[in-house]
C-alpha positions as CSV (number, residue, x, y, z in Angstrom):
1,M,-19.6,-18.9,-4.3
2,L,-18.7,-22.0,-2.3
3,G,-16.7,-19.9,0.1
4,Y,-19.7,-17.7,0.9
5,G,-21.8,-20.9,1.6
6,I,-19.2,-22.4,3.8
7,V,-18.9,-19.2,5.9
8,I,-22.6,-18.8,6.3
9,F,-23.1,-22.5,7.1
10,Y,-20.4,-22.6,9.9
11,Y,-20.5,-19.0,11.2
12,G,-22.8,-19.6,14.1
13,Q,-20.7,-22.6,15.3
14,L,-17.4,-20.7,15.4
15,P,-15.6,-19.1,18.4
16,D,-15.4,-15.3,18.6
17,E,-11.8,-15.4,17.4
18,L,-10.3,-17.2,14.4
19,P,-6.8,-17.2,12.8
20,R,-6.2,-14.2,10.5
21,H,-2.7,-15.2,9.6
22,Y,-0.7,-18.4,9.1
23,G,3.0,-18.9,9.3
24,S,5.2,-20.7,6.8
25,K,4.4,-24.0,8.5
26,G,0.7,-23.4,8.1
27,L,0.0,-22.8,11.8
28,P,-1.9,-19.7,13.0
29,T,0.3,-16.8,14.1
30,A,-2.4,-14.1,14.7
31,Y,-6.1,-14.0,15.5
32,A,-9.0,-11.6,14.9
33,S,-12.7,-11.5,15.2
34,K,-14.6,-14.2,13.3
35,A,-16.2,-11.5,11.2
36,I,-12.9,-11.4,9.3
37,L,-14.0,-14.7,7.7
38,F,-16.4,-12.7,5.4
39,G,-13.5,-10.9,3.9
40,L,-11.9,-14.0,2.4
41,P,-14.7,-14.8,-0.1
42,I,-15.0,-11.0,-0.9
43,I,-11.3,-10.9,-1.7
44,A,-11.6,-14.1,-3.7
45,T,-14.5,-12.7,-5.7
46,A,-12.7,-9.4,-6.3
47,L,-9.6,-11.2,-7.6
48,Y,-11.8,-13.5,-9.8
49,V,-13.6,-10.5,-11.3
50,A,-10.4,-8.5,-11.8
51,M,-8.6,-11.3,-13.5
52,G,-11.7,-11.8,-15.8
53,W,-11.7,-8.2,-16.6
54,A,-7.9,-8.3,-17.4
55,G,-8.5,-11.3,-19.6
56,N,-11.2,-9.6,-21.6
57,T,-9.4,-6.2,-21.7
58,F,-6.0,-7.4,-22.6
59,S,-7.0,-10.1,-25.0
60,D,-7.6,-7.4,-27.6
61,T,-5.2,-7.8,-30.5
62,R,-4.3,-4.1,-30.3
63,S,-3.2,-4.4,-26.7
64,N,0.5,-3.6,-25.9
65,W,0.6,-5.2,-22.4
66,S,3.0,-7.9,-23.5
67,K,5.4,-8.5,-26.4
68,L,3.3,-10.4,-28.9
69,P,4.5,-12.1,-32.1
70,E,4.1,-10.1,-35.4
71,D,2.8,-13.1,-37.3
72,P,-1.1,-12.8,-37.1
73,L,-1.6,-16.6,-36.5
74,K,1.1,-16.7,-33.8
75,R,-0.3,-13.5,-32.3
76,K,-3.8,-15.0,-32.1
77,E,-2.3,-18.2,-30.5
78,A,-0.3,-16.1,-27.9
79,L,-3.5,-14.2,-27.0
80,K,-5.3,-17.5,-26.6
81,L,-2.5,-18.8,-24.3
82,N,-2.7,-15.6,-22.2
83,R,-6.5,-16.0,-21.8
84,Q,-6.0,-19.7,-20.8
85,L,-3.4,-18.8,-18.2
86,L,-5.8,-16.2,-16.6
87,A,-8.7,-18.7,-16.6
88,V,-6.5,-21.4,-14.9
89,M,-5.1,-18.8,-12.4
90,R,-8.7,-17.6,-11.6
91,T,-9.7,-21.2,-10.9
92,V,-6.7,-22.0,-8.8
93,I,-7.0,-18.9,-6.7
94,G,-10.7,-19.6,-6.2
95,W,-9.9,-23.1,-4.9
96,V,-7.1,-21.9,-2.7
97,F,-9.3,-19.3,-1.1
98,T,-12.0,-21.9,-0.5
99,Y,-9.4,-24.2,1.1
100,I,-8.2,-21.3,3.3
101,I,-11.8,-20.5,4.4
102,F,-12.5,-24.2,5.1
103,G,-9.2,-24.6,6.9
104,T,-9.7,-21.5,9.0
105,I,-13.1,-22.8,10.0
106,Q,-11.7,-26.2,10.9
107,V,-9.0,-24.5,13.1
108,G,-11.7,-22.5,14.8
109,R,-13.7,-25.6,15.5
110,G,-10.6,-27.4,16.8
111,T,-10.5,-30.2,14.3
112,W,-7.3,-28.9,12.5
113,E,-4.2,-27.3,14.0
114,G,-3.5,-25.3,10.8
115,L,-3.6,-25.3,7.1
116,G,-0.9,-27.9,6.7
117,E,2.8,-27.7,6.7
118,G,3.1,-27.9,3.0
119,F,0.3,-25.4,2.1
120,A,2.5,-22.3,1.5
121,S,5.1,-24.2,-0.5
122,A,2.4,-26.0,-2.6
123,F,0.6,-22.8,-3.3
124,L,3.8,-21.0,-4.4
125,F,4.9,-24.0,-6.5
126,L,1.6,-24.2,-8.2
127,I,1.4,-20.4,-9.0
128,F,5.0,-20.1,-10.2
129,G,4.8,-23.5,-11.9
130,L,1.8,-22.3,-13.9
131,L,3.7,-19.1,-14.9
132,A,6.8,-21.0,-15.9
133,F,4.7,-23.4,-18.0
134,H,3.0,-20.5,-19.7
135,I,6.3,-18.8,-20.5
136,W,7.6,-22.1,-21.9
137,R,4.5,-22.3,-24.1
138,L,5.0,-18.8,-25.4
139,K,8.7,-19.4,-26.1
140,R,7.8,-22.6,-27.9
141,L,5.3,-20.6,-30.0
142,E,7.9,-18.0,-30.9
143,K,10.3,-20.8,-32.3
144,Q,7.6,-22.3,-34.5
């Protein structure tokens, strides 16, 4: 929701073209109409809803979407860990999109040059780090 508010608040102050793509160093590499800015919160919302749906749909103990332990207590814990991962990922992706929206606006206003040199690396490290931590937790659960 914050993304929508940021777009609405700044939209009238923005130039006609804004970055639509950033390179690996966080600098703009392509531009488009500022109307593209409305697409970012829509995509973020769609991802948030889809991940919530996936968390609810695949948290059913009859689901076969992943290899779950046979032991009912371990199975319940594994499902809980899966739901936790999706909840954290939803939050992280929401904040990342908010940062991209805010950063794009700042680039358009001329106050920033880009999203920051470490943005892409930090985002990938965060996402894959969360996945690795989740896998580690599931493997630890299997050994108990």
